[in-house]
DSSP file (Angstrom, degrees, kcal/mol; ACC not computed):
  #  RESIDUE AA STRUCTURE BP1 BP2  ACC     N-H-->O    O-->H-N    N-H-->O    O-->H-N    TCO  KAPPA ALPHA  PHI   PSI    X-CA   Y-CA   Z-CA
    1    1 A X              0   0    0      0, 0.0     2,-0.1     0, 0.0     0, 0.0   0.000 360.0 360.0 360.0 144.6   17.1   44.4   -9.8
    2    2 A X     >  -     0   0    0      1,-0.1     4,-1.6     4,-0.0     5,-0.2  -0.437 360.0-101.9 -92.5 174.3   14.6   47.1   -9.6
    3    3 A X  H  > S+     0   0    0      1,-0.2     4,-2.1     2,-0.2     5,-0.1   0.807 117.7  56.9 -67.7 -32.2   12.8   48.3   -6.5
    4    4 A X  H  > S+     0   0    0      2,-0.2     4,-2.3     1,-0.2    -1,-0.2   0.919 106.9  48.6 -67.6 -43.2    9.6   46.5   -7.4
    5    5 A X  H  > S+     0   0    0      1,-0.2     4,-2.0     2,-0.2    -2,-0.2   0.895 111.7  49.4 -64.2 -40.6   11.3   43.1   -7.7
    6    6 A X  H  X S+     0   0    0     -4,-1.6     4,-1.9     1,-0.2    -1,-0.2   0.907 110.9  50.0 -65.6 -42.0   13.0   43.5   -4.3
    7    7 A X  H  X S+     0   0    0     -4,-2.1     4,-1.5     1,-0.2    -2,-0.2   0.903 111.6  47.6 -64.8 -42.0    9.8   44.5   -2.6
    8    8 A X  H  X S+     0   0    0     -4,-2.3     4,-1.0     1,-0.2    -1,-0.2   0.867 110.0  53.4 -66.1 -36.9    7.9   41.5   -4.0
    9    9 A X  H  < S+     0   0    0     -4,-2.0     3,-0.4     1,-0.2    -1,-0.2   0.885 106.6  52.0 -67.4 -37.2   10.7   39.1   -3.0
   10   10 A X  H >< S+     0   0    0     -4,-1.9     3,-1.1     1,-0.2     4,-0.2   0.861 106.2  54.3 -66.5 -35.3   10.6   40.4    0.6
   11   11 A X  H 3< S+     0   0    0     -4,-1.5     3,-0.3     1,-0.2    -1,-0.2   0.748 107.7  51.8 -69.2 -22.7    6.8   39.8    0.8
   12   12 A X  T >X S+     0   0    0     -4,-1.0     3,-1.0    -3,-0.4     4,-0.6   0.341  76.7 103.5 -95.0   5.0    7.4   36.2   -0.3
   13   13 A X  T <4 S+     0   0    0     -3,-1.1     3,-0.3     1,-0.3     4,-0.3   0.864  88.6  35.0 -61.0 -38.9   10.0   35.3    2.3
   14   14 A X  T 3> S+     0   0    0     -3,-0.3     4,-1.8    -4,-0.2    -1,-0.3   0.429  92.5  92.6 -94.8   0.8    7.7   33.3    4.6
   15   15 A X  H <> S+     0   0    0     -3,-1.0     4,-2.5     1,-0.2     5,-0.2   0.874  81.7  54.7 -65.4 -38.5    5.5   31.8    1.9
   16   16 A X  H  X S+     0   0    0     -4,-0.6     4,-2.2    -3,-0.3    -1,-0.2   0.895 108.1  49.7 -64.2 -39.5    7.6   28.6    1.5
   17   17 A X  H  > S+     0   0    0     -4,-0.3     4,-1.9     2,-0.2    -1,-0.2   0.906 111.9  47.6 -65.4 -41.6    7.3   27.8    5.2
   18   18 A X  H  X S+     0   0    0     -4,-1.8     4,-1.9     2,-0.2    -2,-0.2   0.914 112.3  49.1 -66.7 -42.7    3.5   28.3    5.2
   19   19 A X  H  X S+     0   0    0     -4,-2.5     4,-2.5     1,-0.2     5,-0.2   0.892 108.8  54.3 -62.7 -39.2    3.1   26.1    2.1
   20   20 A X  H  X S+     0   0    0     -4,-2.2     4,-2.9    -5,-0.2    -1,-0.2   0.912 106.2  52.2 -61.0 -42.5    5.2   23.5    3.8
   21   21 A X  H  X S+     0   0    0     -4,-1.9     4,-2.1     2,-0.2    -1,-0.2   0.927 111.5  45.8 -61.3 -45.6    3.0   23.4    6.8
   22   22 A X  H  X S+     0   0    0     -4,-1.9     4,-1.6     1,-0.2    -2,-0.2   0.925 116.3  44.2 -64.6 -44.5   -0.2   22.9    4.7
   23   23 A X  H  X S+     0   0    0     -4,-2.5     4,-2.7     1,-0.2     5,-0.2   0.890 111.7  54.1 -68.3 -38.6    1.4   20.2    2.6
   24   24 A X  H  X S+     0   0    0     -4,-2.9     4,-3.0    -5,-0.2     5,-0.3   0.907 106.1  52.4 -62.2 -42.2    2.9   18.5    5.6
   25   25 A X  H  X S+     0   0    0     -4,-2.1     4,-2.0    -5,-0.2    -1,-0.2   0.918 112.6  44.9 -60.7 -43.8   -0.5   18.3    7.4
   26   26 A X  H  X S+     0   0    0     -4,-1.6     4,-2.2     2,-0.2    -2,-0.2   0.945 116.2  45.1 -66.5 -48.3   -2.1   16.6    4.3
   27   27 A X  H  X S+     0   0    0     -4,-2.7     4,-2.7     1,-0.2    -2,-0.2   0.898 112.9  50.7 -64.9 -40.3    0.8   14.2    3.7
   28   28 A X  H  X S+     0   0    0     -4,-3.0     4,-2.8    -5,-0.2    -1,-0.2   0.907 109.5  51.4 -64.4 -40.3    1.0   13.3    7.4
   29   29 A X  H  X S+     0   0    0     -4,-2.0     4,-2.1    -5,-0.3    -2,-0.2   0.915 112.4  45.5 -61.2 -43.6   -2.7   12.6    7.5
   30   30 A X  H  X S+     0   0    0     -4,-2.2     4,-2.2     2,-0.2    -2,-0.2   0.922 113.7  49.5 -65.8 -44.1   -2.6   10.3    4.5
   31   31 A X  H  X S+     0   0    0     -4,-2.7     4,-2.3     1,-0.2    -2,-0.2   0.919 111.6  48.6 -61.1 -44.6    0.5    8.5    5.9
   32   32 A X  H  X S+     0   0    0     -4,-2.8     4,-2.6     1,-0.2    -1,-0.2   0.888 110.3  51.8 -63.8 -39.6   -1.1    8.0    9.3
   33   33 A X  H  X S+     0   0    0     -4,-2.1     4,-2.4    -5,-0.2    -1,-0.2   0.904 110.0  48.9 -64.0 -41.1   -4.3    6.7    7.6
   34   34 A X  H  X S+     0   0    0     -4,-2.2     4,-2.3     2,-0.2    -2,-0.2   0.932 113.5  45.9 -64.4 -45.9   -2.3    4.2    5.6
   35   35 A X  H  X S+     0   0    0     -4,-2.3     4,-2.2     2,-0.2    -2,-0.2   0.914 113.8  48.9 -64.7 -43.2   -0.3    2.9    8.6
   36   36 A X  H  X S+     0   0    0     -4,-2.6     4,-2.1     1,-0.2    -2,-0.2   0.924 112.8  46.9 -63.8 -44.6   -3.4    2.7   10.8
   37   37 A X  H  X S+     0   0    0     -4,-2.4     4,-2.4     1,-0.2    -1,-0.2   0.893 111.1  52.6 -64.1 -39.4   -5.4    0.8    8.1
   38   38 A X  H  X S+     0   0    0     -4,-2.3     4,-2.4    -5,-0.2    -1,-0.2   0.896 109.2  49.3 -65.0 -39.4   -2.4   -1.5    7.5
   39   39 A X  H  X S+     0   0    0     -4,-2.2     4,-2.4     2,-0.2    -2,-0.2   0.924 111.8  47.4 -66.7 -43.4   -2.2   -2.4   11.2
   40   40 A X  H  X S+     0   0    0     -4,-2.1     4,-2.4     1,-0.2    -2,-0.2   0.915 113.6  48.5 -63.0 -42.2   -5.9   -3.1   11.5
   41   41 A X  H  X S+     0   0    0     -4,-2.4     4,-2.6     2,-0.2     5,-0.2   0.893 110.2  51.8 -65.1 -39.6   -5.7   -5.3    8.4
   42   42 A X  H  X S+     0   0    0     -4,-2.4     4,-2.2     2,-0.2    -2,-0.2   0.915 110.8  47.7 -62.1 -43.7   -2.6   -7.1    9.8
   43   43 A X  H  X S+     0   0    0     -4,-2.4     4,-2.1     2,-0.2    -2,-0.2   0.915 112.0  49.9 -63.8 -43.3   -4.4   -7.8   13.0
   44   44 A X  H  X S+     0   0    0     -4,-2.4     4,-1.9     1,-0.2    -2,-0.2   0.926 112.7  46.0 -60.9 -46.6   -7.5   -9.1   11.2
   45   45 A X  H  X S+     0   0    0     -4,-2.6     4,-2.5     1,-0.2    -1,-0.2   0.854 110.1  54.9 -67.0 -34.2   -5.5  -11.4    9.0
   46   46 A X  H  X S+     0   0    0     -4,-2.2     4,-2.5    -5,-0.2    -1,-0.2   0.891 107.4  49.6 -66.1 -38.7   -3.5  -12.7   12.0
   47   47 A X  H  X S+     0   0    0     -4,-2.1     4,-2.1     2,-0.2    -2,-0.2   0.880 110.8  49.8 -67.5 -37.3   -6.7  -13.6   13.7
   48   48 A X  H  X S+     0   0    0     -4,-1.9     4,-2.2     2,-0.2    -2,-0.2   0.927 112.3  47.6 -64.4 -44.3   -7.9  -15.4   10.6
   49   49 A X  H  X S+     0   0    0     -4,-2.5     4,-2.5     1,-0.2    -2,-0.2   0.897 110.7  51.8 -64.0 -40.4   -4.6  -17.3   10.4
   50   50 A X  H  X S+     0   0    0     -4,-2.5     4,-2.2     2,-0.2    -1,-0.2   0.897 109.7  49.7 -63.5 -40.3   -4.7  -18.2   14.1
   51   51 A X  H  X S+     0   0    0     -4,-2.1     4,-2.1     2,-0.2    -1,-0.2   0.909 111.1  49.3 -63.9 -41.7   -8.3  -19.6   13.7
   52   52 A X  H  X S+     0   0    0     -4,-2.2     4,-2.3     1,-0.2    -2,-0.2   0.905 110.8  49.5 -65.0 -41.1   -7.2  -21.7   10.7
   53   53 A X  H  X S+     0   0    0     -4,-2.5     4,-2.2     2,-0.2    -1,-0.2   0.883 109.5  52.3 -66.9 -36.9   -4.1  -23.0   12.6
   54   54 A X  H  X S+     0   0    0     -4,-2.2     4,-1.9     2,-0.2    -1,-0.2   0.907 110.3  48.2 -62.6 -41.5   -6.4  -23.9   15.6
   55   55 A X  H  X S+     0   0    0     -4,-2.1     4,-2.1     2,-0.2    -2,-0.2   0.891 110.8  51.0 -66.7 -39.1   -8.7  -25.8   13.3
   56   56 A X  H  X S+     0   0    0     -4,-2.3     4,-1.1     1,-0.2    -2,-0.2   0.902 108.7  51.9 -63.9 -40.1   -5.8  -27.6   11.6
   57   57 A X  H  < S+     0   0    0     -4,-2.2     4,-0.4     1,-0.2     3,-0.3   0.891 110.8  47.4 -64.7 -38.8   -4.5  -28.6   15.0
   58   58 A X  H >< S+     0   0    0     -4,-1.9     3,-1.3     1,-0.2    -1,-0.2   0.872 106.7  57.9 -69.1 -35.9   -7.8  -30.1   16.0
   59   59 A X  H 3< S+     0   0    0     -4,-2.1    -1,-0.2     1,-0.3    -2,-0.2   0.776 100.5  58.4 -65.6 -24.2   -8.1  -31.9   12.7
   60   60 A X  T 3< S+     0   0    0     -4,-1.1    -1,-0.3    -3,-0.3    -2,-0.2   0.641  82.9 106.9 -79.2 -14.0   -4.8  -33.7   13.6
   61   61 A X    <   -     0   0    0     -3,-1.3     2,-0.7    -4,-0.4     3,-0.1  -0.379  69.4-133.8 -67.1 143.0   -6.3  -35.2   16.8
   62   62 A X    >   -     0   0    0      1,-0.1     3,-1.6    -2,-0.1     4,-0.2  -0.882  10.1-159.9 -99.8 113.2   -7.0  -38.9   16.7
   63   63 A X  G >  S+     0   0    0     -2,-0.7     3,-1.5    56,-0.5    -1,-0.1   0.740  85.4  69.9 -66.0 -23.2  -10.5  -39.4   18.2
   64   64 A X  G 3  S+     0   0    0      1,-0.3    -1,-0.3    54,-0.1    52,-0.1   0.659  88.2  65.5 -71.3 -13.1   -9.7  -43.1   18.9
   65   65 A X  G <  S+     0   0    0     -3,-1.6     2,-0.3    54,-0.1    -1,-0.3   0.538  91.2  77.3 -83.5  -6.0   -7.3  -42.1   21.6
   66   66 A X    <   -     0   0    0     -3,-1.5     3,-0.1    -4,-0.2     4,-0.0  -0.816  69.9-145.5-110.0 146.1  -10.0  -40.6   23.8
   67   67 A X  S    S+     0   0    0     -2,-0.3     2,-0.3     1,-0.1    -1,-0.1   0.820  78.4   4.4 -81.1 -31.0  -12.4  -42.5   26.0
   68   68 A X  S  > S-     0   0    0      1,-0.1     4,-1.5    48,-0.0     5,-0.1  -0.908  77.6 -99.0-147.1 175.4  -15.5  -40.3   25.6
   69   69 A X  H  > S+     0   0    0     -2,-0.3     4,-2.5     1,-0.2     5,-0.2   0.833 114.8  57.7 -69.2 -33.2  -16.7  -37.2   23.8
   70   70 A X  H  > S+     0   0    0      2,-0.2     4,-2.5     1,-0.2    -1,-0.2   0.910 106.1  47.8 -68.0 -41.2  -16.1  -34.8   26.7
   71   71 A X  H  > S+     0   0    0      1,-0.2     4,-2.3     2,-0.2    -1,-0.2   0.868 112.1  51.8 -66.6 -33.6  -12.4  -35.6   27.0
   72   72 A X  H  X S+     0   0    0     -4,-1.5     4,-2.8     2,-0.2    -2,-0.2   0.928 110.2  47.9 -65.6 -44.2  -12.0  -35.2   23.2
   73   73 A X  H  X S+     0   0    0     -4,-2.5     4,-2.5     2,-0.2    -2,-0.2   0.907 112.1  49.5 -63.2 -42.0  -13.7  -31.8   23.4
   74   74 A X  H  X S+     0   0    0     -4,-2.5     4,-2.1     2,-0.2    -1,-0.2   0.928 114.2  44.7 -63.0 -44.6  -11.5  -30.7   26.3
   75   75 A X  H  X S+     0   0    0     -4,-2.3     4,-2.5     1,-0.2    -2,-0.2   0.901 113.2  51.1 -66.1 -39.8   -8.4  -31.8   24.4
   76   76 A X  H  X S+     0   0    0     -4,-2.8     4,-2.5     2,-0.2    -2,-0.2   0.897 109.6  49.9 -65.5 -40.2   -9.5  -30.2   21.2
   77   77 A X  H  X S+     0   0    0     -4,-2.5     4,-2.3     2,-0.2    -1,-0.2   0.922 112.8  46.7 -63.4 -44.1  -10.2  -26.9   22.9
   78   78 A X  H  X S+     0   0    0     -4,-2.1     4,-2.3     2,-0.2    -2,-0.2   0.907 113.9  47.6 -65.3 -41.7   -6.8  -26.8   24.5
   79   79 A X  H  X S+     0   0    0     -4,-2.5     4,-2.4     2,-0.2     5,-0.2   0.906 111.8  50.4 -66.8 -41.2   -5.1  -27.8   21.3
   80   80 A X  H  X S+     0   0    0     -4,-2.5     4,-2.3    -5,-0.2    -2,-0.2   0.920 112.3  46.5 -64.0 -43.7   -7.0  -25.1   19.3
   81   81 A X  H  X S+     0   0    0     -4,-2.3     4,-2.7     2,-0.2     5,-0.2   0.906 112.5  50.1 -66.1 -40.9   -6.1  -22.4   21.8
   82   82 A X  H  X S+     0   0    0     -4,-2.3     4,-1.9     2,-0.2    -2,-0.2   0.925 112.7  46.2 -63.0 -43.9   -2.5  -23.4   22.0
   83   83 A X  H  X S+     0   0    0     -4,-2.4     4,-1.2     2,-0.2    -1,-0.2   0.897 113.5  49.3 -66.7 -39.1   -2.2  -23.4   18.2
   84   84 A X  H  X S+     0   0    0     -4,-2.3     4,-0.9    -5,-0.2     3,-0.4   0.922 111.6  48.4 -66.1 -43.3   -4.0  -20.0   17.9
   85   85 A X  H  < S+     0   0    0     -4,-2.7     3,-0.3     1,-0.2    -1,-0.2   0.834 104.3  60.7 -66.9 -31.0   -1.8  -18.4   20.5
   86   86 A X  H >< S+     0   0    0     -4,-1.9     3,-0.8     1,-0.2    -1,-0.2   0.865 105.9  47.8 -62.3 -34.6    1.3  -19.7   18.8
   87   87 A X  H 3< S+     0   0    0     -4,-1.2     3,-0.4    -3,-0.4    -1,-0.2   0.709 110.3  52.9 -76.6 -20.4    0.3  -17.7   15.7
   88   88 A X  T ><  +     0   0    0     -4,-0.9     3,-1.5    -3,-0.3    -1,-0.2   0.082  69.7 115.4-104.1  23.2   -0.3  -14.6   17.8
   89   89 A X  T <   +     0   0    0     -3,-0.8    -1,-0.2     1,-0.3    -2,-0.1   0.746  66.3  67.8 -63.7 -23.4    3.1  -14.5   19.6
   90   90 A X  T 3  S+     0   0    0     -3,-0.4    -1,-0.3    -4,-0.1     2,-0.1   0.669  84.0  90.6 -73.6 -15.3    3.9  -11.2   17.9
   91   91 A X  S <  S-     0   0    0     -3,-1.5     5,-0.0     1,-0.1    -3,-0.0  -0.417  93.6 -90.7 -75.9 155.6    1.2   -9.4   19.8
   92   92 A X     >  -     0   0    0      1,-0.1     4,-2.0    -2,-0.1     3,-0.5  -0.287  37.4-112.4 -61.6 154.1    2.1   -7.8   23.2
   93   93 A X  H  > S+     0   0    0      1,-0.2     4,-2.5     2,-0.2     5,-0.2   0.852 115.8  57.2 -60.4 -36.8    1.6  -10.1   26.2
   94   94 A X  H  > S+     0   0    0      1,-0.2     4,-1.9     2,-0.2    -1,-0.2   0.888 107.7  47.8 -63.1 -38.2   -1.4   -8.0   27.5
   95   95 A X  H  > S+     0   0    0     -3,-0.5     4,-2.1     2,-0.2    -1,-0.2   0.896 110.7  51.0 -69.8 -39.7   -3.2   -8.5   24.3
   96   96 A X  H  X S+     0   0    0     -4,-2.0     4,-2.0     1,-0.2    -2,-0.2   0.908 110.2  50.0 -62.7 -41.2   -2.5  -12.3   24.3
   97   97 A X  H  X>S+     0   0    0     -4,-2.5     4,-3.1     1,-0.2     5,-0.9   0.889 108.9  52.2 -63.8 -38.8   -3.8  -12.4   27.9
   98   98 A X  H  X5S+     0   0    0     -4,-1.9     6,-1.5     3,-0.2     4,-0.7   0.891 109.1  50.4 -64.1 -39.0   -7.0  -10.6   26.9
   99   99 A X  H  <5S+     0   0    0     -4,-2.1    -2,-0.2     5,-0.2    -1,-0.2   0.903 120.4  34.4 -65.5 -41.0   -7.6  -13.0   24.0
  100  100 A X  H  <5S+     0   0    0     -4,-2.0    -2,-0.2    -5,-0.1    -3,-0.2   0.939 135.3  16.7 -81.6 -48.9   -7.2  -16.1   26.3
  101  101 A X  H  <5S+     0   0    0     -4,-3.1    -3,-0.2    -5,-0.2    -2,-0.1   0.749 117.3  54.3-101.5 -27.2   -8.7  -14.9   29.6
  102  102 A X  S  <<S-     0   0    0     -5,-0.9    -4,-0.1    -4,-0.7    -3,-0.0   0.308 110.6 -60.0 -90.0-145.1  -10.7  -11.8   28.9
  103  103 A X  S    S+     0   0    0      3,-0.0    -4,-0.1     0, 0.0     3,-0.1   0.085  99.6 107.1 -90.3  23.1  -13.5  -11.0   26.6
  104  104 A X  S    S-     0   0    0     -6,-1.5     2,-0.3     1,-0.2    -5,-0.2   0.467  78.3 -14.4 -78.6-138.8  -11.4  -11.8   23.5
  105  105 A X        -     0   0    0     22,-0.1     2,-0.5    24,-0.0    -1,-0.2  -0.461  58.9-161.3 -72.3 128.4  -11.6  -14.8   21.3
  106  106 A X        -     0   0    0     22,-0.4    22,-0.6    -2,-0.3     2,-0.5  -0.938   7.5-148.0-108.9 131.1  -13.7  -17.7   22.5
  107  107 A X  E     -A  127   0A   0     -2,-0.5     2,-0.4    20,-0.2    20,-0.2  -0.864  13.6-171.5-100.9 127.8  -13.1  -21.0   20.9
  108  108 A X  E     -A  126   0A   0     18,-1.9    18,-1.9    -2,-0.5     2,-0.5  -0.974   7.7-155.3-120.4 135.6  -16.1  -23.4   20.7
  109  109 A X  E     -A  125   0A   0     -2,-0.4     2,-0.5    16,-0.2    16,-0.2  -0.931   7.4-172.0-111.4 124.1  -15.8  -27.0   19.6
  110  110 A X  E     -A  124   0A   0     14,-2.3    14,-2.8    -2,-0.5     2,-0.4  -0.975   8.5-174.8-115.7 124.0  -18.8  -28.8   18.1
  111  111 A X  E     +A  123   0A   0     -2,-0.5     2,-0.3    12,-0.2    12,-0.2  -0.958   8.0 165.3-123.2 135.1  -18.3  -32.5   17.5
  112  112 A X  E     +A  122   0A   0     10,-2.5    10,-2.8    -2,-0.4    -2,-0.0  -0.978  57.4  20.1-144.4 157.2  -20.7  -34.8   15.8
  113  113 A X  E    S+     0   0A   0     -2,-0.3     2,-0.5     8,-0.2    -1,-0.1   0.832  74.3 169.9  56.0  38.7  -20.7  -38.3   14.3
  114  114 A X  E     -     0   0A   0      7,-0.2     2,-0.6     8,-0.1     7,-0.3  -0.704  17.8-171.0 -85.2 125.7  -17.6  -39.3   16.3
  115  115 A X  E  >> -A  120   0A   0      5,-2.8     4,-1.8    -2,-0.5     5,-1.2  -0.960   5.8-165.3-114.3 112.0  -16.8  -43.0   16.2
  116  116 A X  T  45S+     0   0    0     -2,-0.6    -1,-0.1     1,-0.2   -50,-0.1   0.764  83.6  59.9 -73.2 -23.8  -14.1  -43.8   18.7
  117  117 A X  T  45S+     0   0    0      1,-0.2    -1,-0.2     3,-0.1   -53,-0.1   0.883 119.7  26.2 -72.6 -35.1  -13.2  -47.2   17.3
  118  118 A X  T  45S-     0   0    0     -3,-0.3    -2,-0.2     2,-0.1    -1,-0.2   0.579 102.0-125.9-101.9 -12.3  -12.3  -45.8   13.8
  119  119 A X  T  <5 +     0   0    0     -4,-1.8   -56,-0.5     1,-0.3     2,-0.3   0.815  63.6 132.9  73.9  29.0  -11.3  -42.3   14.9
  120  120 A X  E   < +A  115   0A   0     -5,-1.2    -5,-2.8   -58,-0.1     2,-0.3  -0.765  17.0 110.8-112.1 159.7  -13.7  -40.6   12.4
  121  121 A X  E     -     0   0A   0     -2,-0.3     2,-0.5    -7,-0.3    -8,-0.2  -0.938  59.1 -84.4 162.7-179.6  -16.1  -37.7   13.0
  122  122 A X  E     -A  112   0A   0    -10,-2.8   -10,-2.5    -2,-0.3     2,-0.4  -0.966  35.7-176.1-118.0 127.6  -16.9  -34.1   12.2
  123  123 A X  E     -A  111   0A   0     -2,-0.5     2,-0.5   -12,-0.2   -12,-0.2  -0.990   6.0-165.4-126.0 129.0  -15.3  -31.4   14.3
  124  124 A X  E     -A  110   0A   0    -14,-2.8   -14,-2.3    -2,-0.4     2,-0.6  -0.964   0.8-166.2-114.9 124.9  -16.2  -27.7   13.8
  125  125 A X  E     -A  109   0A   0     -2,-0.5     2,-0.5   -16,-0.2   -16,-0.2  -0.951  10.0-176.6-110.2 116.6  -13.9  -25.0   15.4
  126  126 A X  E     -A  108   0A   0    -18,-1.9   -18,-1.9    -2,-0.6     2,-0.4  -0.955   9.0-179.4-117.4 132.8  -15.5  -21.6   15.4
  127  127 A X  E     -A  107   0A   0     -2,-0.5     2,-0.2   -20,-0.2   -20,-0.2  -0.875  16.5-151.3-130.2  97.8  -13.7  -18.5   16.7
  128  128 A X              0   0    0    -22,-0.6   -22,-0.4    -2,-0.4    -2,-0.0  -0.471 360.0 360.0 -70.7 139.2  -15.7  -15.3   16.5
  129  129 A X              0   0    0     -2,-0.2    -1,-0.2   -24,-0.1   -24,-0.0   0.284 360.0 360.0-144.6 360.0  -13.6  -12.2   16.1
C-alpha cells in the first residue's frame, strides 16, 4: 500500500459508526411508528369486537322473562357490559376499571316495540368509543 491509501483509510475509521447511528435512528423511528400504530389499531378493533359481543348477548335475552321494560333494560345493560368486559380481559385491570367506572365506554340500551307475551321487540345497543 502506498502512503495515500493508508492516510485515506485512517480518515475513514469512524465513518461506519456514524453511518450506523444515522441509519439506526431512521429504522428505529419507523419501527416505533409501526408498533404504535398496530397497538392503537388493536385497541380500536378490540372495542368494536367488545361492542358486537355486548349486542349479541343482549339479543339472546328473552323479553318474555321480564315483568316490565325497566327490568329488561337493567338486565340488558348488565349483560352487555359483562360480555364486553369479557372480550377486553387482555387489557390491564386499571384500563378495564376506567372503561366500566370512569369516563370510558358507556352502554346505552334503547328498547322499542317490546311485547312481553311473545318475547319480541327491537333492542339497540350503542357503545360510543
